C-alpha positions as CSV (number, residue, x, y, z in Angstrom):
1,A,-13.3,-9.2,6.2
2,R,-14.3,-9.7,2.6
3,V,-12.9,-8.2,-0.6
4,E,-14.1,-8.3,-4.2
5,L,-11.8,-9.7,-6.9
6,E,-11.8,-8.4,-10.4
7,S,-13.4,-11.7,-11.5
8,G,-16.4,-10.9,-9.3
9,E,-15.5,-13.5,-6.7
10,I,-15.9,-12.4,-3.0
11,R,-13.0,-13.7,-0.9
12,H,-11.9,-13.4,2.7
13,V,-8.8,-11.2,3.2
14,S,-7.1,-14.2,4.8
15,E,-7.4,-16.0,1.5
16,L,-5.7,-13.4,-0.6
17,V,-2.4,-14.2,-2.4
18,T,0.1,-12.1,-4.3
19,G,-1.3,-11.4,-7.8
20,D,-5.0,-11.2,-6.8
21,S,-6.7,-8.2,-8.3
22,V,-9.0,-6.6,-5.7
23,R,-11.4,-3.7,-5.7
24,V,-9.7,-0.5,-4.5
25,S,-12.4,2.1,-5.5
26,S,-15.8,2.2,-7.2
27,R,-14.3,1.8,-10.6
28,Q,-10.8,0.4,-10.1
29,F,-9.1,-2.9,-9.2
30,S,-5.4,-3.3,-8.3
31,E,-3.1,-6.3,-7.8
32,V,-1.9,-7.4,-4.4
33,F,1.9,-7.3,-4.7
34,M,2.8,-8.2,-1.1
35,L,1.3,-9.4,2.1
36,T,2.9,-7.5,5.0
37,H,0.8,-9.4,7.6
38,K,-0.8,-12.8,7.3
39,H,-1.1,-14.2,10.8
40,M,-4.0,-16.6,11.2
41,G,-3.7,-17.4,14.9
42,V,-3.1,-13.9,16.3
43,V,-5.8,-12.6,18.6
44,T,-5.8,-8.8,18.8
45,T,-8.0,-5.8,19.6
46,M,-9.6,-4.3,16.5
47,V,-11.6,-1.1,16.0
48,R,-15.1,-1.9,14.7
49,V,-16.4,0.9,12.5
50,E,-20.1,0.8,11.4
51,A,-21.5,3.0,8.6
52,K,-25.0,2.2,7.3
53,E,-25.0,-1.6,6.6
54,H,-21.2,-1.7,6.3
55,V,-19.0,-3.0,9.1
56,L,-15.3,-2.8,9.0
57,E,-12.8,-4.1,11.6
58,L,-9.3,-2.8,11.5
59,S,-6.3,-2.7,13.8
60,P,-6.2,0.5,15.8
61,G,-3.3,1.9,13.8
62,H,-4.7,0.9,10.3
63,Y,-5.4,4.0,8.2
64,I,-8.8,4.7,6.7
65,P,-9.7,7.6,4.5
66,I,-12.0,9.8,6.6
67,N,-13.4,13.1,5.4
68,G,-10.7,13.0,2.7
69,C,-7.7,12.5,5.1
70,L,-5.9,9.3,6.3
71,I,-6.8,8.7,9.9
72,A,-5.8,5.8,12.2
73,A,-8.8,3.7,13.0
74,R,-8.4,4.4,16.8
75,A,-9.2,8.1,16.0
76,V,-12.3,7.5,14.0
77,K,-15.5,9.1,15.5
78,V,-19.2,8.8,15.0
79,G,-20.2,11.3,12.3
80,D,-17.0,10.9,10.3
81,V,-17.5,10.1,6.6
82,V,-16.1,7.1,4.8
83,S,-16.1,6.3,1.1
84,L,-17.9,3.2,-0.1
85,A,-17.2,0.8,-2.9
86,N,-20.2,2.1,-4.9
87,G,-18.7,5.6,-5.0
88,K,-21.0,7.1,-2.4
89,T,-20.2,8.1,1.2
90,A,-21.7,7.1,4.5
91,K,-21.5,8.6,8.0
92,I,-20.0,6.4,10.7
93,T,-22.8,5.4,13.1
94,S,-20.7,3.6,15.8
95,T,-17.2,2.6,16.7
96,S,-16.2,0.0,19.3
97,L,-13.3,-2.2,20.3
98,V,-13.5,-6.0,19.6
99,R,-11.2,-8.9,20.0
100,K,-10.7,-10.8,16.8
101,Q,-8.5,-13.6,15.5
102,G,-6.3,-13.0,12.5
103,L,-4.1,-10.1,11.4
104,F,-3.9,-9.5,7.6
105,N,-2.5,-6.6,5.5
106,P,-2.4,-7.1,1.8
107,Q,-0.5,-4.3,-0.1
108,T,-2.0,-3.3,-3.4
109,L,-0.2,-1.4,-6.2
110,H,-2.9,1.3,-5.8
111,G,-2.5,1.7,-2.0
112,N,-6.1,1.3,-1.1
113,I,-8.4,-1.8,-0.7
114,V,-12.1,-2.0,-0.4
115,V,-13.1,-4.3,2.6
116,N,-16.7,-5.1,3.3
117,G,-17.7,-2.3,0.9
118,V,-15.6,0.4,2.6
119,V,-12.5,2.0,1.1
120,A,-9.5,1.5,3.4
121,S,-5.8,2.3,3.0
122,T,-3.3,-0.5,3.1
123,L,-1.0,1.6,5.4
124,T,-0.7,1.6,9.2
125,D,0.7,4.1,11.6
126,A,3.7,1.8,12.3
127,V,5.5,3.9,9.8
128,H,4.6,7.4,8.6
129,P,2.6,7.1,5.3
130,Q,5.2,9.0,3.3
131,L,8.0,6.7,4.6
132,A,5.8,3.6,4.2
133,R,5.2,4.5,0.5
134,L,8.9,5.0,0.0
135,L,9.8,1.7,1.7
136,L,7.1,-0.1,-0.4
137,A,8.3,1.4,-3.6
138,F,11.1,-1.1,-4.2
139,P,9.0,-4.3,-3.7
140,R,6.2,-2.6,-5.8
141,V,8.6,-1.9,-8.7
142,M,10.1,-5.4,-8.4
143,Y,6.6,-6.9,-8.6
144,Q,5.7,-4.7,-11.6
145,M,8.9,-5.8,-13.4
146,G,7.8,-9.4,-12.9
147,I,10.4,-10.2,-10.3
148,K,8.1,-11.9,-7.9
149,E,10.3,-14.8,-6.8
150,P,12.5,-15.4,-4.9
151,F,12.0,-11.8,-3.8
152,G,8.4,-12.5,-2.7
153,T,9.5,-15.6,-0.8
154,W,12.2,-13.5,0.9
155,L,9.7,-10.9,1.9
156,H,7.3,-13.5,3.2
157,M,10.0,-15.3,5.2
158,S,11.4,-12.1,6.6
159,N,8.1,-10.4,7.5
160,S,8.6,-11.3,11.2
161,R,12.2,-10.0,11.2
162,V,11.1,-6.8,9.4
163,A,8.1,-6.3,11.7
164,S,10.4,-6.7,14.8
165,L,12.3,-3.7,13.6
166,I,9.2,-1.5,13.4
167,P,8.0,0.3,16.6
168,S,4.9,-1.3,18.0
C-alpha cells in the first residue's frame, strides 16, 4: 500500500510517521496525527478491491467511500464506484480475499487517506464512525495544539491495551 506525501514522495503505509502530510483527495493533503495500528508481523485476511488499474487491499472492516457512502470493505461489490486521487471515479471490477502481512491504520486530520490512488477512510467498523470521530477528537485537538509528546508516546504504547477493549 503506497501513499503520496505532500513533498511528492511515494511511501509505503508501513513507513508513515506522525506528522507526515499525505494525500487525502485530488486537491488536498492532511497530516497523520496518530497511528492506531502499526503491526508489521501480523498476517491477516484482507479484501482486495480492483478498479481500473488501481488495487487496494483493506481489512474487511475498513471503511471505504463507495457510491458516496462509507461501506466496510467486506460489503464492497463489483460495479460499486470508488473515488480516485485524480478526482475521477472508477467502477470496481473485482473483489477477493487475500492473506497479507502487516496491519496499518494512520489517522489523518482530514479523516481520509488516498492509498494506491484510491480514496479510503481512516475509520473501521470496530467502532461506529460517529463514535470513532468523537473518540479521535481529543488526540486530534492535542496534536493540533502541538502536544505531540508524551501524549503520542502514550497512545503508541497503549494501542494494544486500547485495541483489546474494542470488540473484534
